N, C-alpha and C positions, 0 to 999 in steps of 0.2 A: 756762649756756652759757659756755664758755671763750673768751676773746679772746686772740689772740696778736699781738704787735707786734715790731718789729725795731729793734735798735740796731746801726748800722754804724759802725765806727771807721776804715774805709778803710785796713786794714793793707796793707803792700806786701810781697808774697812775693818771695823771692830771685829775681833775674833780671827782675823787673817794674819799673815806674816809678810815681811819684805820678800822672802824667798818665793812664796806663792805668787805675789803680785808681780814680781819680775818675770816669772813664767807667763803670767797673764798678759804682760806688756808685749812679749814676743809673740804670743798667740794672736793678740790684737793686731799687730803689724801684719802678720800673715793673712788674717781675715780682711784687713783694710786693703791689701793688695788685690785680693780676689774680688772685693766689692768695687774696685775702680778708684779708690782714693789716690790723690796725686803725690802727696808727701806724708811722711810719718816723722814727726819731730818729738824729741824727748827733752825734758827740762833739767835745769840745775837749781835745786832748792835744798838748802842745808837745814832740813826740818825732820823731826822724828816721825811725823805722820806720813812721810813719803818714802818710797822704797829705795831711792838712790839719789846721788848728787853728782854723778860723773857721766855726763852724756858721751864724752869722748871714749869712755870704756864700753858703754852699752851699744853705741852706734854700730861698731863692726859686728857685734853679735847679731843684731837685728838685720843688718845688711846681708850677713852670711846665711840667714834663715829666710830671706826673701830673694826675689830675683829682679824685680823691675821698679818697684816703688822707690821714690827718692827718700833718703833717710838723713836726718840732720838734728842739730841742736836748737832748742828753742828756749833758752840759749845758753851759751857759755857766758858767765858773768866776768867779762874781760878785765875789770880793774883788779881782780884777785890774781891775775896771771901775767906772765910775759907774753907779749904779742908774738915773739919769735917762736916760743914753744908751742903756742896754739897753732901757728901756721905750720910748724913741723908735723903736729898731730894730724891736721886736716889735709895736708898734702899727702901724707901717708895713706889716710883713708881714701882720698881721691885716687891714688895709685892702685889701691886694692879693689875699689868699686867705682871705676870711671863713670863720670856723668850721672852719678847717683847721690852725691854728697852735698849737703847744705850746711854752711857754717853761719848760724844765727848767733849774734853777740848782743849783750845788753850791758847796761852800766849799773843796774840795781844790785844790791848785795845778795839777794836771794836767800836770806836767812836772818836770824836774830843777831844783834850786835856782838854777842860773845863769839859767834861763829865767824863773823867778819874780822874780829880782832885776831882770831887764831889763823885765819887764812892769810891775813896781810901782815903777820908778825915779821918785823925786820924789813918790811918793804917800804919803798919811798913813793910808789905809784899811788895816786889818789884819783878820785872821780873826775877832777878837773883835767886829768890827762887823757880822758877817754878819746878825744878828738885825735890826739897824737897816736894813741894806740890803733885807731882805725887806719890812720895813714900808714903806720908801720905794717899792719896786717896786709894792706894792699901791696906794699913794697915787697914783702916776702912771698905772697901768694902769686904775684905776677912775674917772679923771677929775679927780683932785686936788681933792676936795670937802671935805677935812678942814681946817677953819679954824684948827686948833691946830698944824698941821704947820709946821716951821721954814721951808719953802719954799712956804707957802700962796700960792695964786694962780698958781703955775708949772705949766703943763700940758705933758705930753708929747704932741706932735703925731704924726700928724694926729688930728682929731676923728673918732671912729668910734662906731658903735652896738653893736659886739661887742667882746669881750675875749679875748685869747689865754689858753688854759688855763695856769695857773701851777703848776709842780711843784717841790717841793724833793726833791733827790736826796741819798741818804746811805746809809751802811752802819753807822750807830750810832743810839743812842737820842736823841742831841742834836738831830740834824736832824729826826727824827720829832716831837720835842717842839715844835719851831718850827712844823712844818707843822700840827699840831693846834691850837696856840695861835692861829695866824693864819688858820685855816680854809681851807687850801689842800691840794692833792693831794700825795701822798707816794710816791716810788719807792724801794724798798729794793734796794740793789745787792749781792746775795750774790756776784755774780761778781767783786766787788772784793776782799773780805776772806775769803770762805768761811764767814763767821759766819752761822749760821742766824738769820733775823730774824723768825720767827713772832710771838714775844712783843712785839718792838719794833713791828711793824705793828699788832698787836691793841691795844697801848697807845695808838698814834696814833689808832686808830678810837674807842677809849673816851674819849679826851681831846679829841676833835674839837669845835671850836666853829664853828657856822655863821657865815658872813661875807659881805661884799659879793661875794667871788669865787665862792662856792658854798655850798649849803645842807647838803650831806651829804659825808661822807668819801669819798675815792677813792684806791685804792692799787694799786701794781704791785710785783711781785717780779721781779728781773732775774737771768738766768743766762747763762753761756756754754753753748752747745749744739753738739754734733757728732752729727748724725743720718745714718744710712745704712740700706740695706735690711736689713742684719744687724748684730747686736751686734759680731761679729768685724770687719766692715769699718769700723764706726764707731770701734772701738779703734785700728785701723790709721791712720785719718785723724786721730784725736786725738793721735797720737804727735808730729805736727808742733807742736802747741800745747804739749805737755808739754816738748819741748826748748826752745821759745821762752821759756817761763816760767823754765826752769832758767837759761838764759843771762841773762835779765833779773835773776834773783835773785843770780847770781854777778857781775854787772856786766861780763859779757863783751860784746864788740863783736858786734852782730848785723847780718847783711846782709839781714835780712828773714825771713819765715816759710819754713822749708825744706820740701822734699818729704817725704812719708811714707817713701819709700825711704831717704832720707838719715837721717831721724829714727830709723828702726829700727836703724841702724848706730851710733847715738850710744853712747859708752862710759859708760853709767850707773853711777855709784858707788852704794854702799849709801845714802849721804846723798841722792844724787839721787833714788833710788827712793822714799825716805821723803818727800822734798819733793813728788814727783809724787802720791803717795797723799794727802797733805794738800791739795794743790792741787785735787784732784778734787772737793773740797767746793764748788768754784766752778763745776764743769762738770756738765752732763747729757750722758752719752755712751751711745748705743745705737740700736737699731732704733726705728721709729715707735711700736710698741706699748710698748717699754720706756720711752721718754721720756714717752709719754702717761700711763702708770701713775704715773710720778714726778710729773708736773705735776698730775695729779688729786689725788695725796696732798698736794702742796704747796698746792694750792688750799684744802684743808681746814685745813692748818697755818697758812697766812697769811691765811685768810679773805678771799681775793681771787679774782676770776674773770679777771684779766688778767696776762699774763706778757710781759716784754720779753726777747727772745732775741738774743744776740750770737754770731755764728758766725765763727770765724777759721780759714780753711783755705788751703792752698797753692794749690789749684786752684779757680777761680771756678765751673766747672761743678759740682763737688762741693758747693760752698757753696749754689748754687741748688737742687741736688737735695735737700739737707738741709731747706731751707725748704719745698720742694714736698711732700716726704714728710710733714712735720708738718701742712701745710695739708690734705692728703688725710685723714690719720688723725683730724683734728679737724673735718673737713667745713666748713672755713672759707668755702668758696665756695658 
C-alpha cells in the first residue's frame, strides 16, 4: 500500500500575500487530512517568496486545526540552532499532540548567504558539526540517559512518555549515512537536486542500525508534483513552476509564482528550455494515472512505500485539485 504525504512551503503567488497563503496552508492541511494523506510537513526557507520560515511556530497551529494527520518539519535547518532548544520545542509539541509530531532536520542553509550570516551571528556551530548535533538531538529526545555525554544530566523538558519521530532530510549519501548510523528515518529530496536517489536510499536501508529511536529503517522519497485531469492540463499548470525556477536560477527578482497564462508567454531561450528539461527530473507532471505509474515505479526503485509531495501552483484551487486527484487514484480514503 502506497502512503502519500504533503510538504507545503507556503509559496506566495503573484498578487497574493503571506497572510493569505498561511491561511491556505492551514486549509490545505485540513483538506489533506480528509483526503487520507499520512503526514503534513512544512519547510524552513528564509526567502521573500515564501510565507514563513519557522515550522516550529506553525506546526502547533496546524496540529490544533487538525485531529489525526501527522504534522512536522521538513525541515528545521539544524546548523542554525542549538540541538537542545530544538529538542525542547519538539518535546513540547509531542506533549501537546502525542504520536502526531515529526521532527525533520537538514543541514542546508535554507536561504541566501546573508540570511545564513544573520542566523549564525556569534555562533561557533558549523555544518561539519551536523553529526554531533544529530547525536545530541537523540540524547535529549530519548531522555538524556547517556552518562558519557558532555551534558549528562541535562534534560530537555517536558517529561513525556512518547518521542517525536526524528527524520534526517537530504539529497546526498552523506545525510543517508548519518541516518543509518544513528538508526533514524531518512527522507530523500529528489525535488531539491533532481538526482535519483534509489541507490542512496537502498544503502541507507542496508546500513541501518537499530537504535533507541526505532528498530527498523523508514524512508521517504520527495518530489514536486503537478497533477491535473489530463497530461496536457498538467503541463499547462507546470509552466508556472518552470518559469519560477528559471528566474531563481538567473537570480532575477520574482514577485511570486506567476499564472500559467503569463508563463506560456515567457520568452524561453534555448538555454532556458534545456534548464526546464533538466529541472523536470525534480517534478512529476501529468494526469493521476500518469503520476501513479511513475510513483509505483519509484516505489520499486527506492524500495519505499511512502512519498512526500510538494505542489506549487499559482491557483490554490488547482493545488487542492492536484492532491484530490492523487488521493482518489491511490484510494487514500
